[in-house]
C-alpha positions as CSV (number, residue, x, y, z in Angstrom):
1,Q,25.6,-13.5,-4.3
2,E,22.6,-13.6,-2.4
3,Q,20.0,-12.0,-5.2
4,L,16.8,-13.3,-6.1
5,V,15.4,-11.2,-8.9
6,E,11.8,-12.0,-10.8
7,S,9.8,-11.0,-13.9
8,G,6.8,-11.4,-15.1
9,G,4.0,-9.7,-14.1
10,D,2.2,-7.4,-15.2
11,S,-1.8,-6.7,-15.5
12,V,-3.6,-9.3,-17.0
13,Q,-7.8,-9.5,-17.5
14,A,-10.1,-12.6,-16.1
15,G,-9.1,-15.8,-17.9
16,G,-5.6,-14.7,-18.6
17,S,-2.3,-15.8,-18.0
18,L,1.4,-15.5,-17.0
19,K,4.7,-16.6,-16.6
20,L,7.3,-15.7,-13.7
21,S,10.4,-15.8,-14.0
22,C,13.4,-15.8,-10.9
23,V,16.6,-15.1,-11.3
24,P,18.7,-16.5,-8.9
25,G,22.6,-14.7,-8.4
26,R,24.3,-18.5,-7.5
27,Y,22.4,-22.3,-7.8
28,Y,20.8,-22.7,-4.8
29,L,20.4,-26.4,-3.9
30,C,17.4,-26.5,-1.7
31,S,13.7,-25.2,-2.5
32,M,12.2,-22.5,-4.4
33,G,9.2,-21.5,-4.6
34,W,6.1,-18.1,-5.0
35,Y,5.0,-16.5,-2.4
36,R,1.9,-13.9,-2.9
37,Q,1.5,-10.8,-1.0
38,V,-1.5,-7.9,-1.2
39,P,-0.9,-4.4,0.6
40,G,-2.2,-5.0,4.7
41,K,-2.5,-8.9,4.2
42,E,0.4,-10.9,5.3
43,R,2.2,-12.9,2.1
44,E,0.7,-15.2,1.7
45,F,2.5,-18.7,0.1
46,V,1.6,-20.0,-3.0
47,S,3.7,-22.7,-4.4
48,S,7.7,-24.4,-4.3
49,L,9.8,-26.6,-5.0
50,S,12.0,-28.9,-3.6
51,A,15.6,-29.6,-4.3
52,D,13.5,-33.6,-5.0
53,D,11.7,-31.7,-7.5
54,T,8.3,-31.9,-4.9
55,T,5.5,-29.2,-5.8
56,K,3.8,-28.0,-3.9
57,Y,0.6,-25.2,-4.0
58,A,-2.3,-23.8,-2.1
59,E,-5.4,-24.7,-2.6
60,A,-6.5,-21.3,-4.1
61,V,-4.3,-22.0,-7.3
62,K,-4.5,-25.9,-7.4
63,G,-5.1,-26.9,-11.2
64,R,-4.3,-23.0,-12.1
65,F,-0.7,-22.6,-11.7
66,T,2.3,-24.4,-11.6
67,I,5.7,-24.3,-10.6
68,T,8.9,-25.1,-12.4
69,R,13.0,-25.0,-12.5
70,D,15.7,-25.1,-15.1
71,E,18.5,-26.6,-15.4
72,T,20.1,-23.0,-14.6
73,N,18.1,-22.7,-11.8
74,T,16.2,-20.3,-12.7
75,L,12.4,-21.0,-11.0
76,Y,9.3,-20.4,-13.4
77,M,4.9,-19.9,-12.3
78,Q,3.1,-20.8,-15.0
79,M,-0.6,-19.0,-14.2
80,N,-3.8,-19.8,-15.9
81,S,-7.3,-19.0,-15.6
82,L,-6.3,-16.3,-13.6
83,E,-8.6,-14.0,-10.3
84,N,-9.4,-11.2,-9.2
85,E,-8.2,-12.3,-6.0
86,D,-4.3,-13.3,-8.3
87,T,-3.8,-9.6,-7.8
88,A,-0.8,-9.2,-5.2
89,V,3.0,-8.9,-6.2
90,Y,4.3,-12.2,-5.9
91,L,8.2,-12.8,-4.2
92,C,10.5,-15.3,-5.4
93,G,12.1,-17.7,-2.3
94,A,15.0,-19.6,-1.6
95,C,15.6,-22.1,1.5
96,T,13.5,-22.7,3.8
97,S,13.8,-21.0,7.7
98,S,11.3,-21.9,9.9
99,A,8.4,-22.5,7.3
100,T,9.3,-18.9,5.3
101,F,11.6,-18.9,2.8
102,K,15.2,-17.4,4.3
103,Y,16.6,-15.4,0.7
104,W,13.3,-13.5,-0.7
105,G,13.3,-11.1,-4.0
106,Q,11.5,-8.0,-4.3
107,G,8.7,-8.6,-6.2
108,T,6.8,-8.8,-9.4
109,Q,3.3,-6.9,-9.4
110,V,0.4,-9.0,-10.7
111,T,-2.8,-7.2,-12.1
112,V,-6.4,-9.2,-12.5
113,S,-9.3,-6.9,-13.4
114,S,-12.7,-7.8,-15.2
């Protein structure tokens, strides 16, 4: 079943931390990752984890966010030192296709305030 369910979004103060989770409906033997979207702007790449455990991060989150995956194929993203600019809907994706992901979750809202 092509289903990805995100959770963990919340409202936090700047400098705080959150951990997002993405539970897949099936085991994906492909890259998974996170994008984020702000109303009125294009969806923005945040992080990805390939099948061989190679990680990639957007410059804006390097050193602050960490993407991992456990043995059940659940994807996580630990977000530390959150900034106001990190406010967005975070979407989990799986299996790259044409430089984006083929399968998407519905998203989870992260709001960071000063």
